[in-house]
BAFI-3210 file (N, C-alpha, C; in Angstrom, 3 decimals, decimal comma, padded with zeros to 6 digits):
// residues 135
n [1|2|3|4|5|6|7|8|9|10|11|12|13|14|15|16|17|18|19|20|21|22|23|24|25|26|27|28|29|30|31|32|33|34|35|36|37|38|39|40|41|42|43|44|45|46|47|48|49|50|51|52|53|54|55|56|57|58|59|60|61|62|63|64|65|66|67|68|69|70|71|72|73|74|75|76|77|78|79|80|81|82|83|84|85|86|87|88|89|90|91|92|93|94|95|96|97|98|99|100|101|102|103|104|105|106|107|108|109|110|111|112|113|114|115|116|117|118|119|120|121|122|123|124|125|126|127|128|129|130|131|132|133|134|135]
n.u [-005,941|-005,949|-007,469|-006,201|-004,201|-004,360|-001,718|-000,408|-001,659|-000,937|002,136|002,018|001,273|002,765|002,046|001,375|-000,336|-001,663|-002,534|-004,249|-006,277|-007,230|-008,069|-010,008|-011,859|-012,420|-013,773|-012,906|-012,284|-014,173|-016,645|-014,742|-014,309|-014,499|-012,922|-013,991|-012,792|-012,827|-010,546|-009,582|-009,860|-008,850|-010,525|-010,455|-011,775|-011,955|-008,985|-008,873|-010,188|-008,395|-006,023|-006,842|-006,924|-004,249|-002,861|-004,058|-003,452|-000,758|-000,868|-000,911|-003,373|-005,238|-006,583|-009,126|-010,399|-009,944|-011,963|-014,576|-013,975|-014,355|-016,942|-018,798|-018,074|-019,480|-022,238|-023,144|-023,429|-024,380|-022,572|-020,312|-019,370|-018,412|-016,718|-014,632|-013,863|-012,564|-010,450|-009,275|-008,750|-007,079|-004,756|-003,974|-002,601|-000,535|000,797|001,254|002,902|004,842|005,951|006,865|008,852|010,662|011,630|013,097|014,671|016,045|017,385|018,737|021,006|022,241|023,094|025,196|026,605|027,702|029,510|031,133|032,498|033,526|032,782|031,056|032,644|032,633|030,325|027,607|024,451|022,024|019,086|019,314|020,210|018,277|015,819|014,339|012,485|011,150|008,980]
n.v [-028,198|-031,643|-034,795|-036,006|-038,701|-040,255|-040,406|-039,031|-036,086|-036,117|-035,640|-033,448|-031,543|-031,510|-033,293|-035,862|-038,910|-039,934|-037,240|-036,383|-038,482|-037,850|-035,199|-035,419|-037,162|-035,753|-033,692|-031,714|-031,317|-031,544|-034,330|-036,956|-038,171|-041,653|-044,189|-046,873|-048,857|-047,859|-046,553|-043,262|-040,375|-036,905|-034,316|-031,093|-029,466|-030,485|-030,433|-027,280|-026,760|-028,356|-027,035|-024,174|-024,796|-025,672|-023,554|-021,930|-023,551|-023,205|-020,563|-020,727|-021,289|-023,418|-026,840|-026,959|-024,245|-024,261|-026,245|-024,612|-022,615|-023,527|-024,780|-022,231|-021,269|-023,125|-022,879|-020,714|-017,222|-015,434|-015,752|-014,385|-012,093|-013,336|-015,101|-013,435|-012,067|-014,194|-014,705|-012,250|-012,109|-014,001|-013,052|-010,738|-012,339|-013,415|-011,063|-010,198|-012,197|-011,856|-009,229|-010,095|-012,252|-010,445|-008,858|-010,530|-011,378|-008,617|-008,598|-010,710|-010,224|-007,806|-008,812|-010,802|-008,657|-007,816|-009,850|-009,604|-007,386|-007,628|-006,453|-008,293|-009,456|-007,374|-007,985|-007,041|-006,772|-009,155|-008,734|-006,088|-004,521|-005,301|-004,591|-006,451|-006,789|-004,797|-005,378]
n.w [-196,700|-196,119|-195,245|-192,093|-190,749|-186,969|-186,476|-188,460|-187,756|-185,307|-185,568|-187,398|-185,574|-183,339|-180,879|-179,253|-180,223|-178,024|-176,535|-178,498|-178,604|-175,721|-176,056|-177,610|-176,201|-173,786|-174,739|-175,877|-178,532|-181,564|-182,548|-183,832|-187,147|-188,202|-190,437|-192,241|-191,222|-188,514|-187,824|-186,732|-188,536|-189,132|-190,601|-192,222|-190,781|-188,178|-187,999|-187,529|-185,380|-183,611|-183,882|-182,885|-180,176|-179,508|-179,988|-177,887|-175,654|-175,893|-175,369|-172,575|-171,330|-169,531|-169,213|-168,133|-168,581|-171,268|-171,619|-170,689|-172,939|-175,347|-174,888|-174,573|-177,232|-178,629|-177,795|-178,859|-180,993|-178,586|-176,461|-177,265|-175,750|-172,929|-174,368|-175,161|-172,943|-171,368|-172,790|-172,774|-170,085|-169,999|-171,563|-170,167|-167,737|-168,728|-169,872|-167,239|-166,522|-168,487|-167,650|-165,208|-165,726|-167,088|-165,223|-163,696|-165,531|-166,182|-163,568|-163,316|-165,789|-164,106|-162,192|-163,576|-164,490|-162,365|-161,612|-164,134|-163,825|-161,237|-159,010|-157,678|-155,254|-153,492|-151,641|-151,512|-150,400|-151,362|-150,830|-150,172|-152,339|-154,495|-153,593|-152,697|-150,341|-150,572|-152,421]
ca.u [-005,727|-006,323|-007,484|-005,134|-004,757|-003,652|-000,352|000,022|-002,045|000,374|003,277|001,977|001,014|003,712|001,552|001,295|-001,668|-002,855|-003,111|-005,445|-007,300|-007,798|-008,740|-011,522|-012,388|-012,846|-014,593|-012,044|-012,364|-015,656|-016,706|-013,460|-015,030|-013,738|-012,825|-014,827|-011,668|-012,477|-009,185|-009,856|-009,451|-009,116|-010,643|-010,009|-012,937|-011,384|-007,944|-008,853|-010,319|-006,976|-005,058|-007,096|-006,877|-003,020|-002,584|-004,597|-002,339|000,641|-000,966|-000,917|-004,549|-005,472|-007,631|-010,169|-010,388|-010,531|-013,500|-015,070|-014,000|-015,342|-018,628|-018,863|-018,172|-020,857|-023,458|-023,267|-022,703|-025,103|-021,526|-019,212|-018,684|-017,879|-015,573|-013,790|-013,416|-011,876|-009,171|-008,543|-007,999|-005,813|-003,781|-003,646|-002,172|000,284|001,190|001,818|004,125|005,930|006,333|007,640|010,228|011,645|012,252|014,020|015,809|017,027|017,869|020,087|021,767|022,610|023,810|025,948|027,447|028,646|030,491|032,137|033,114|034,363|031,884|030,595|033,546|031,981|029,573|026,422|023,174|020,868|017,932|019,103|020,489|017,304|015,022|013,408|011,642|009,609|008,394]
ca.v [-029,260|-032,930|-035,666|-036,863|-039,849|-039,773|-040,388|-037,582|-035,075|-035,915|-035,368|-032,088|-030,559|-031,983|-033,502|-037,592|-039,719|-039,928|-036,183|-036,180|-038,928|-037,646|-033,669|-035,824|-037,857|-034,759|-032,823|-030,367|-031,176|-032,130|-035,777|-037,408|-039,424|-042,814|-044,531|-047,695|-049,787|-047,834|-045,247|-041,951|-039,302|-035,271|-033,872|-030,011|-028,991|-030,891|-029,613|-026,049|-026,747|-028,484|-025,641|-023,454|-025,757|-026,011|-021,979|-021,487|-024,185|-022,488|-019,353|-020,940|-021,865|-024,707|-027,850|-026,391|-023,063|-024,392|-026,699|-023,659|-021,381|-024,625|-024,765|-020,992|-021,388|-024,128|-022,204|-019,628|-015,780|-015,016|-015,996|-013,606|-011,419|-014,305|-015,574|-012,211|-012,152|-015,187|-014,557|-010,993|-012,743|-014,734|-011,991|-010,011|-013,021|-013,761|-009,880|-010,158|-013,137|-011,175|-008,273|-010,716|-012,603|-009,215|-008,101|-011,804|-011,272|-007,434|-008,637|-011,621|-009,670|-006,889|-009,729|-010,889|-007,851|-007,509|-010,538|-009,132|-005,738|-007,526|-005,956|-009,128|-009,196|-006,336|-008,675|-006,515|-007,418|-009,237|-008,015|-004,687|-004,337|-005,559|-004,283|-007,560|-006,951|-003,678|-005,650]
ca.w [-195,837|-196,729|-193,881|-191,550|-189,823|-185,870|-186,421|-189,401|-186,991|-183,956|-186,374|-187,582|-184,492|-182,612|-179,945|-178,752|-180,265|-176,675|-176,483|-179,199|-178,088|-174,607|-176,425|-178,231|-175,028|-172,712|-175,698|-176,369|-180,058|-181,846|-182,611|-184,975|-187,981|-188,404|-191,460|-191,842|-190,437|-187,119|-187,680|-186,630|-189,558|-188,926|-191,658|-192,268|-189,527|-186,773|-187,694|-187,347|-183,905|-182,990|-183,782|-181,879|-178,953|-179,354|-179,785|-176,467|-174,674|-175,656|-174,697|-171,137|-171,071|-168,889|-169,863|-167,492|-168,876|-172,747|-171,780|-170,619|-173,940|-176,285|-173,882|-175,132|-178,627|-179,151|-177,242|-180,035|-180,805|-177,409|-175,524|-177,604|-174,507|-172,559|-174,879|-175,238|-171,569|-171,219|-173,707|-172,201|-168,785|-170,401|-172,047|-168,981|-167,116|-170,028|-169,683|-166,070|-166,371|-169,335|-166,730|-164,172|-166,347|-167,738|-164,220|-163,575|-166,510|-165,885|-162,390|-163,758|-166,417|-163,438|-161,321|-164,463|-164,405|-161,164|-162,037|-165,123|-163,391|-160,216|-157,955|-156,860|-154,322|-152,633|-150,779|-151,415|-149,722|-152,473|-150,343|-150,333|-153,797|-155,222|-152,829|-152,629|-149,283|-150,924|-153,593]
c.u [-006,492|-006,589|-006,303|-005,403|-004,110|-002,345|000,192|-000,391|-000,967|001,550|003,010|001,596|001,994|003,427|001,379|-000,121|-002,458|-003,278|-004,157|-006,566|-007,896|-008,225|-010,285|-012,274|-013,124|-013,757|-014,321|-012,232|-014,139|-015,339|-015,522|-013,934|-014,119|-013,644|-013,690|-014,238|-011,928|-011,209|-010,071|-008,980|-010,082|-009,041|-010,308|-010,459|-012,277|-009,867|-007,987|-009,222|-008,974|-005,986|-005,360|-006,681|-005,261|-002,324|-003,024|-003,869|-001,278|000,620|-001,113|-002,277|-004,638|-006,906|-009,019|-011,040|-010,718|-011,655|-014,265|-015,349|-014,898|-016,898|-019,147|-019,001|-019,366|-022,566|-023,814|-022,661|-023,416|-023,605|-020,178|-018,447|-018,099|-016,546|-014,251|-013,377|-012,679|-010,502|-008,628|-008,209|-006,737|-004,809|-003,051|-002,718|-000,608|001,411|001,963|003,111|005,288|006,655|007,375|008,899|010,916|012,177|013,389|014,868|016,699|017,771|019,443|020,998|022,498|023,893|025,265|027,153|028,558|029,805|031,702|032,671|034,003|033,923|031,366|031,180|033,140|030,954|028,425|025,353|022,489|019,778|017,947|019,081|019,036|015,947|013,898|012,271|010,447|009,003|006,944]
c.v [-030,501|-033,430|-036,367|-038,116|-039,458|-039,474|-038,989|-036,366|-034,945|-035,160|-033,941|-031,213|-030,654|-032,384|-035,336|-037,832|-039,425|-038,602|-036,000|-036,991|-038,787|-035,971|-034,495|-036,148|-036,585|-033,787|-031,498|-030,449|-031,794|-033,673|-036,056|-038,279|-040,334|-043,239|-046,076|-048,919|-049,651|-046,752|-043,885|-041,138|-037,736|-034,916|-032,092|-028,982|-029,058|-030,360|-028,149|-026,302|-027,234|-027,398|-024,591|-024,114|-025,383|-024,615|-021,422|-022,290|-023,569|-021,375|-019,577|-021,102|-022,997|-025,454|-027,155|-025,107|-023,352|-025,228|-025,528|-022,754|-022,479|-024,550|-023,475|-020,822|-022,156|-023,639|-020,731|-018,101|-015,382|-014,849|-015,290|-012,930|-012,044|-014,828|-014,721|-012,162|-013,009|-015,129|-013,200|-011,318|-013,506|-014,160|-011,287|-011,023|-013,544|-012,327|-009,558|-011,171|-012,594|-010,061|-009,090|-011,500|-011,628|-008,721|-009,126|-011,548|-010,090|-007,806|-009,510|-010,888|-008,392|-007,756|-010,179|-009,866|-007,484|-008,778|-010,401|-008,247|-006,490|-007,387|-007,007|-009,564|-008,526|-006,567|-007,986|-007,242|-007,540|-008,316|-006,538|-004,142|-004,181|-005,227|-005,253|-007,357|-005,786|-004,323|-005,790]
c.w [-196,260|-195,159|-193,637|-190,664|-188,453|-185,861|-187,227|-188,640|-186,157|-184,487|-186,462|-186,591|-183,170|-181,126|-179,895|-179,622|-179,192|-176,242|-177,260|-178,990|-176,656|-175,251|-176,456|-176,830|-173,976|-173,542|-175,998|-178,251|-180,573|-182,351|-183,623|-185,460|-187,975|-189,821|-191,227|-191,309|-188,933|-186,670|-187,352|-188,042|-189,162|-190,082|-190,995|-190,931|-188,457|-186,873|-187,360|-185,928|-183,002|-182,918|-183,084|-180,392|-178,612|-179,250|-178,315|-175,317|-174,813|-175,364|-172,742|-170,625|-170,385|-169,431|-168,907|-168,332|-170,847|-172,802|-171,492|-171,784|-175,000|-175,922|-175,068|-176,260|-179,095|-178,685|-178,265|-180,007|-179,373|-176,542|-176,086|-176,491|-173,666|-173,116|-175,028|-173,774|-171,068|-171,688|-172,981|-170,912|-168,750|-170,678|-171,009|-167,938|-167,670|-169,725|-168,505|-165,675|-167,249|-168,178|-165,845|-164,501|-166,963|-166,480|-163,871|-164,657|-166,286|-164,790|-162,756|-164,477|-165,387|-162,591|-161,993|-164,718|-163,641|-161,257|-163,182|-164,769|-162,125|-159,116|-157,305|-155,660|-153,625|-151,658|-150,567|-150,842|-150,934|-151,916|-150,498|-151,373|-154,749|-154,795|-152,937|-151,600|-149,345|-151,781|-153,197]
res [x|x|x|x|x|x|x|x|x|x|x|x|x|x|x|x|x|x|x|x|x|x|x|x|x|x|x|x|x|x|x|x|x|x|x|x|x|x|x|x|x|x|x|x|x|x|x|x|x|x|x|x|x|x|x|x|x|x|x|x|x|x|x|x|x|x|x|x|x|x|x|x|x|x|x|x|x|x|x|x|x|x|x|x|x|x|x|x|x|x|x|x|x|x|x|x|x|x|x|x|x|x|x|x|x|x|x|x|x|x|x|x|x|x|x|x|x|x|x|x|x|x|x|x|x|x|x|x|x|x|x|x|x|x|x]
***
């Protein structure tokens, strides 16, 4: 990795320069060094932080939780159990979301099958058919 300008970092990580500045301003990123002319440059260590943040954001971790996580990391190894717990909670939330999405996909596939076979014309009750009120 080489140092990147803010524009290069934004392009590489597919986020806006404003987002990069925001992450720095709220403390998600360590201090971003500046060139003598005052322009931000993103060395390898800052890029690694940025990659971690983007990965966690893509995993659905909210900014407030990210700030907690970054704070825990900065406090050192004594917070490893808390760091792990935060990530486990996020993983569990994603697993639940995955389950819910799969259930929705299955229901849509079933509904599409009713259209394909013509059974949709039998006017079955959605609530009864899918046990909606039983959930």
